[in-house]
Every structure is written in structure tokens, then in C-alpha cells.
C-alpha positions as CSV (number, residue, x, y, z in Angstrom):
1,M,187.3,72.6,55.4
2,N,187.2,76.4,55.5
3,E,184.3,76.3,53.0
4,E,182.3,74.1,55.2
5,K,182.8,76.6,58.1
6,E,181.7,79.4,55.9
7,I,178.6,77.6,54.9
8,K,177.7,76.9,58.6
9,V,178.3,80.5,59.5
10,E,176.1,81.7,56.6
11,K,173.3,79.3,57.7
12,G,173.5,80.6,61.3
13,K,173.2,84.1,60.1
14,K,170.1,83.3,58.2
15,K,168.5,81.6,61.2
16,K,169.2,84.5,63.3
17,E,167.8,86.9,60.8
18,K,164.6,84.8,60.5
19,S,164.2,84.8,64.3
20,E,164.6,88.5,64.5
21,D,162.1,88.9,61.7
22,K,159.5,86.9,63.7
23,K,160.1,89.0,66.8
24,A,159.7,92.2,64.9
25,K,156.5,90.9,63.3
26,G,155.2,89.9,66.7
27,N,156.0,93.3,68.2
28,N,154.2,95.0,65.3
29,I,151.1,92.9,65.8
30,A,151.1,93.6,69.6
31,M,151.3,97.2,68.9
32,I,148.5,97.1,66.4
33,I,146.3,95.3,68.9
34,C,147.0,97.8,71.7
35,F,146.3,100.6,69.4
36,V,143.0,99.1,68.4
37,I,142.0,98.6,72.1
38,L,143.0,102.2,72.9
39,L,141.0,103.5,70.0
40,A,137.9,101.5,71.0
41,F,138.1,102.9,74.6
42,I,138.4,106.5,73.3
43,I,135.4,106.0,71.1
44,A,133.3,104.3,73.9
45,L,134.3,106.8,76.7
46,P,131.5,109.4,76.1
47,Y,128.9,106.5,76.5
48,L,130.4,105.0,79.7
49,D,128.7,107.6,82.1
50,G,125.3,106.9,80.6
51,I,125.8,103.1,80.9
52,I,126.8,103.5,84.6
53,N,123.8,105.6,85.3
54,L,121.5,103.2,83.6
55,I,122.8,100.4,85.8
56,R,122.4,102.5,88.9
57,N,118.9,103.6,88.1
58,S,117.9,100.1,87.3
59,D,119.1,99.0,90.8
60,V,117.1,101.7,92.6
61,H,114.0,101.1,90.6
62,E,114.1,97.5,91.7
63,I,114.3,98.6,95.4
64,I,111.5,101.2,95.4
65,N,109.1,99.7,92.9
66,P,105.7,100.0,94.6
67,D,104.0,97.6,92.2
68,D,105.6,94.5,93.8
69,N,102.6,93.3,95.6
70,D,104.4,90.1,96.7
71,K,106.7,91.8,99.2
72,K,106.5,94.2,101.9
73,D,108.2,97.7,101.3
74,D,111.9,97.6,102.0
75,E,112.6,97.1,105.7
76,D,115.3,99.7,105.3
77,N,112.6,102.3,105.1
78,Q,111.3,101.7,108.6
79,N,111.2,105.0,110.5
80,N,112.3,106.8,107.3
81,E,110.1,109.9,107.0
82,S,111.1,110.6,103.5
83,A,109.8,107.2,102.2
84,T,106.4,107.4,100.4
85,Y,104.2,104.3,99.6
86,N,101.5,103.5,97.2
87,L,98.2,104.2,99.0
88,I,96.5,100.9,97.9
89,T,99.3,98.5,98.5
90,A,101.1,100.1,101.4
91,R,102.2,98.0,104.4
92,F,105.1,99.5,106.5
93,T,106.3,100.1,110.0
94,F,107.1,103.4,111.6
95,N,108.2,103.7,115.2
96,N,106.9,100.2,116.1
97,L,103.5,101.0,114.5
98,E,102.6,98.9,111.5
99,F,100.3,100.6,109.0
100,S,98.3,98.6,106.4
101,N,94.9,98.1,104.7
102,F,94.5,101.6,103.5
103,G,91.3,102.5,101.7
104,L,89.3,105.6,100.5
105,R,85.5,105.8,100.6
106,F,82.7,108.2,100.0
107,V,80.0,108.0,102.8
108,E,77.1,110.4,103.8
109,E,78.3,113.0,101.3
110,D,81.7,113.1,102.7
111,Y,85.1,111.6,102.1
112,K,87.2,109.3,104.5
113,I,90.5,107.4,104.6
114,S,90.7,104.2,106.6
115,F,93.6,102.0,107.6
116,N,94.7,99.5,110.2
117,I,97.4,100.3,112.8
118,A,99.2,97.6,114.9
119,N,101.6,97.8,117.8
120,R,104.7,95.8,117.0
121,G,106.7,97.0,119.9
122,S,106.9,95.7,123.5
123,E,105.2,98.7,125.2
124,P,101.6,100.2,124.9
125,I,101.4,103.1,122.5
126,S,99.0,106.0,123.1
127,L,97.4,107.9,120.2
128,L,96.1,110.7,122.5
129,N,98.0,113.9,121.8
130,S,100.2,112.0,119.4
131,S,102.5,113.9,117.0
132,Y,101.9,111.5,114.0
133,F,100.6,112.8,110.7
134,L,99.5,110.9,107.6
135,E,100.4,112.9,104.4
136,I,98.6,112.2,101.2
137,Y,100.3,112.9,97.9
138,T,99.5,112.9,94.2
139,E,101.1,110.4,91.8
140,D,104.1,112.8,91.3
141,N,104.5,113.2,95.1
142,T,102.9,116.6,95.4
143,L,101.4,117.1,98.9
144,I,97.6,117.4,98.9
145,E,96.7,117.1,102.6
146,R,98.1,116.3,106.0
147,V,96.0,114.3,108.5
148,K,96.6,114.3,112.2
149,I,96.5,110.7,113.6
150,E,94.9,111.2,117.0
151,Q,92.5,109.1,118.9
152,N,91.7,108.6,122.6
153,M,93.0,105.1,122.6
154,L,95.9,103.0,123.9
155,I,97.2,100.1,121.7
156,S,98.7,97.2,123.6
157,P,101.7,95.2,122.1
158,N,100.6,92.9,119.3
159,D,97.1,94.5,119.2
160,S,95.7,96.5,116.3
161,R,93.0,99.0,115.6
162,D,91.1,100.2,112.6
163,L,91.1,104.0,112.2
164,E,89.1,106.3,109.9
165,F,89.5,110.0,109.3
166,Y,87.8,112.6,107.2
167,I,89.8,113.9,104.2
168,T,89.2,116.5,101.4
169,E,87.6,115.7,98.1
170,S,91.0,116.4,96.4
171,S,92.7,113.6,98.5
172,Y,89.9,111.2,97.6
173,R,90.1,111.8,93.9
174,N,93.9,112.5,93.4
175,G,95.6,110.7,96.3
176,K,98.0,108.0,95.2
177,N,100.9,108.0,97.6
178,I,101.2,108.3,101.4
179,R,103.8,108.6,104.2
180,I,103.8,108.9,108.0
181,T,105.7,111.7,109.7
182,N,106.4,112.6,113.4
183,K,106.2,116.4,113.8
184,T,107.5,118.5,116.7
185,L,106.8,122.2,117.5
186,D,109.8,123.3,115.6
187,D,108.2,121.9,112.4
188,Y,105.2,124.2,112.8
189,P,105.5,127.5,110.9
190,N,104.8,130.8,112.6
191,I,101.4,132.5,111.9
192,S,99.9,136.0,112.2
193,L,96.8,136.3,114.4
194,R,93.8,138.6,113.6
195,N,93.3,141.6,115.8
196,V,89.5,142.0,116.3
197,E,88.5,144.7,118.9
198,N,91.8,144.3,120.7
199,E,91.4,140.5,120.8
200,Y,93.9,138.3,119.0
201,I,92.0,135.4,117.4
202,L,92.4,132.4,115.0
203,V,89.2,131.3,113.3
204,C,89.2,127.7,112.0
205,T,86.2,126.5,109.9
206,N,85.0,123.4,108.0
207,R,81.7,122.4,106.5
208,N,79.5,122.9,109.6
209,N,81.8,123.9,112.3
210,R,83.5,127.2,113.3
211,I,85.9,127.5,116.2
212,T,87.4,130.8,117.3
213,Y,90.5,130.6,119.4
214,F,91.5,133.6,121.6
215,F,95.1,134.3,122.5
216,E,97.3,136.4,124.8
217,E,100.8,136.8,123.5
218,E,100.2,134.0,121.2
219,Q,99.1,131.6,124.0
220,L,95.6,130.1,124.0
221,I,93.3,131.3,126.8
222,K,89.7,130.7,125.5
223,L,87.7,129.3,122.6
224,E,84.2,129.4,121.2
225,D,82.9,126.5,119.3
226,V,79.8,127.0,117.0
227,W,78.4,123.9,115.3
228,V,75.5,123.7,112.9
229,Y,73.6,120.5,112.2
230,E,71.2,120.4,109.3
231,N,68.1,118.3,109.2
232,I,69.2,115.7,106.6
233,N,69.1,112.6,108.8
234,E,65.9,110.5,109.5
235,N,67.1,110.3,113.2
236,Y,67.2,114.1,113.4
237,A,64.9,114.2,116.5
238,T,67.0,111.7,118.4
239,I,70.2,113.6,117.5
240,V,68.7,116.8,118.8
241,T,67.7,115.0,122.1
242,N,71.2,113.5,122.5
243,R,72.9,116.7,121.7
244,L,70.8,118.6,124.2
245,T,71.9,116.2,126.9
246,E,75.5,116.8,126.1
247,I,75.0,120.6,126.3
248,N,73.4,120.3,129.7
249,N,76.2,118.1,130.9
250,L,78.8,120.7,129.7
251,N,77.0,123.5,131.5
252,N,77.6,121.6,134.8
253,Q,81.4,121.9,134.3
254,N,83.5,124.8,135.5
255,G,84.5,127.3,132.9
256,I,82.0,126.2,130.2
257,T,79.0,128.0,128.9
258,A,77.0,126.0,126.3
259,S,73.6,126.5,124.5
260,L,71.4,124.8,121.7
261,I,69.1,126.7,119.5
262,Q,66.7,125.1,117.2
263,N,65.7,126.9,114.0
264,S,62.2,126.0,112.7
265,G,63.0,122.4,112.6
266,N,65.4,122.7,109.7
267,F,68.6,122.8,111.7
268,F,70.0,123.5,115.2
269,T,73.0,125.4,116.4
270,T,75.2,124.7,119.4
271,T,77.5,127.2,120.9
272,I,80.2,126.3,123.5
273,I,82.4,128.8,125.1
274,V,85.4,127.4,127.1
275,D,87.5,129.4,129.5
276,L,90.7,127.2,129.6
277,E,91.9,128.6,132.8
278,E,89.0,126.8,134.6
279,A,88.0,124.0,132.3
280,A,90.2,120.9,131.8
281,N,90.0,117.3,130.4
282,L,87.3,118.1,127.9
283,G,88.1,115.0,125.8
284,N,87.7,117.0,122.5
285,R,90.8,117.0,120.2
286,H,89.8,120.5,118.9
287,Y,90.0,121.9,122.4
288,F,93.7,122.5,123.1
289,R,95.3,123.0,126.5
290,R,95.6,126.4,127.9
291,N,98.7,128.3,126.8
292,A,99.0,126.2,123.6
293,L,100.9,128.3,121.0
294,A,99.0,129.8,118.1
295,R,101.2,128.1,115.5
296,L,100.5,124.6,117.1
297,V,96.7,125.2,117.0
298,S,96.8,126.4,113.4
299,F,98.9,123.6,112.1
300,E,97.1,120.8,113.9
301,M,93.6,122.1,113.1
302,Q,94.5,122.3,109.4
303,A,95.5,118.7,109.7
304,M,92.0,117.9,111.0
305,R,90.4,119.3,107.7
306,F,89.8,122.8,109.0
307,V,90.7,126.1,107.2
308,C,92.4,128.6,109.6
309,N,93.1,132.2,109.3
């Protein structure tokens, strides 16, 4: 009887020992697995930052990719002055104005950019004395030129207009990206005026036009506009006649002295002197209002393809 008890006790001990051995083996395997996972994490840690950045960059590229011709540019970019767009495929909205159908062309030995502008708001929008600028960039977003968007026109809601402006040869050949900005006087840098015989002046020139602005305490008081037209057009005689009529009409206005001089049939020169204290509502976007600041005149004239100094 006692022997049978001893045998049962012995068997019980063996079962208990086997159970403990299994638990110990299980714990050892779990520790090995945890160690392997930890080791793998430590090895992969230096690469995690690169993987995360790759994922992030992939997402951004998908949003701003300008080559997606099947979609409009992201609506989140509306009114975003930092957003640039591919010049050829651009279609975007800025301050309720939709811009599209951009194109570059070479015509009559000069360079132009054209585009369509549509009013998507509920109120008419005037482009007279506007503060909108079209900026033209290279492929790597280096600024080439700034073009002032200004026309004597009112665009009604849901109406659109085709516009065209002169640009430089550099913009024509190297322009790839564009954006629209809305400038204020605070954005215009200060300039230094030239002192010529005790008169403070700013001279702005382009291919055939030279305009001299006269200032008192950096406020505009007078201008002189000299324009030279070469005889390179088959309608030259008609152009001279029409221009002479314009000159005579200007002489009938207060504060304006104008003249036209023909030079042996090869070209003619017009000179228009405007005293801005007396003259008003001239309808020329190069003729700024009296007391306009020098930095405003300089900045905006350079955005109309003039060189000013």
C-alpha cells in the first residue's frame, strides 16, 4: 500500500517537472522573439526618417504636380500668392478672377503674353488702376519679369476678356511658370531720384519711348513724354495723320503742351508735357496722378516693360 503511494507521488513529481520545463522553454522562446524584434528595430531606426520623408514628399508631389492636365490646380491655392503654375497649362482663380489660356507669341518684332480673365464673383471688377501683377518665372522659379495687369475695362460677373501685354525677350524664351500677386504701396521699394539742375527726376525708357517724371519731395508734379515712331509700317502716312490729330486734341486740354516733328520721312517724334496740377483724366496708364510717390511710379513703370533710373 505504501509502495503504491510512493509510486503515485513519484509520478506526480515527474509531471510537475515536465510542466515546469515546458513553461521555462516557452519563456525562453518569448524572450528570444522579443530580442530579435528589438534588434531589428535598432537596425532599422536610422532608415525610418528617410522612409517618412519619402512618404511625405510623395504626397506633396501628387498635390502640386503641374503636369496633371486632367485637373484644375488645387482649389486650396485660390488667393494663394505663393502658388506658381505652369505657364502653358495654368488655370486658376485669384480674388474671384479666373485666369486661363496663357500663351506667348512673337509679333511685329516684339514679344507678348496673352491670357483670358473671367469674373467668377457676384460684383463687377475694374482693371483700371488695379494692383494685380503677373509674375513670370524660369523653370526653377527664378523671377524674370513682373507685368502690371491694368486695362481701362470693367468685367461683369460671369463675363470674360482676352488680354495681351508686352513682355521681354527673356520672358518669351525662358518663362515657364507664372503667378498672380496683389501689391500694395508697402511692397514698393524706396528709390533715389536723380538731381538734374535742381530738379528731381525719374527717367523711364523702353524701345521707342522715354518718359521723364518730375518730383517735389518725392511727389509727382509733371511729366514729359517723348515717343519716336520709325517708318517701318506700310501705313506710315496714315499713322502720322492720326497721331497729329491726337496731338492737336491734347493741345486743347488744360495743362498739356504737345508737338509732332517729322524727320525726313524716316520717323517722327512726339513730345507731350503734362502739368499734373492742371491736367486730369488723361486715360494713359503711364500718366500717374499728381502727388504719386516716386517709388510707386518706378515700380509700376518697370512692370510695364520700362527701365527706370
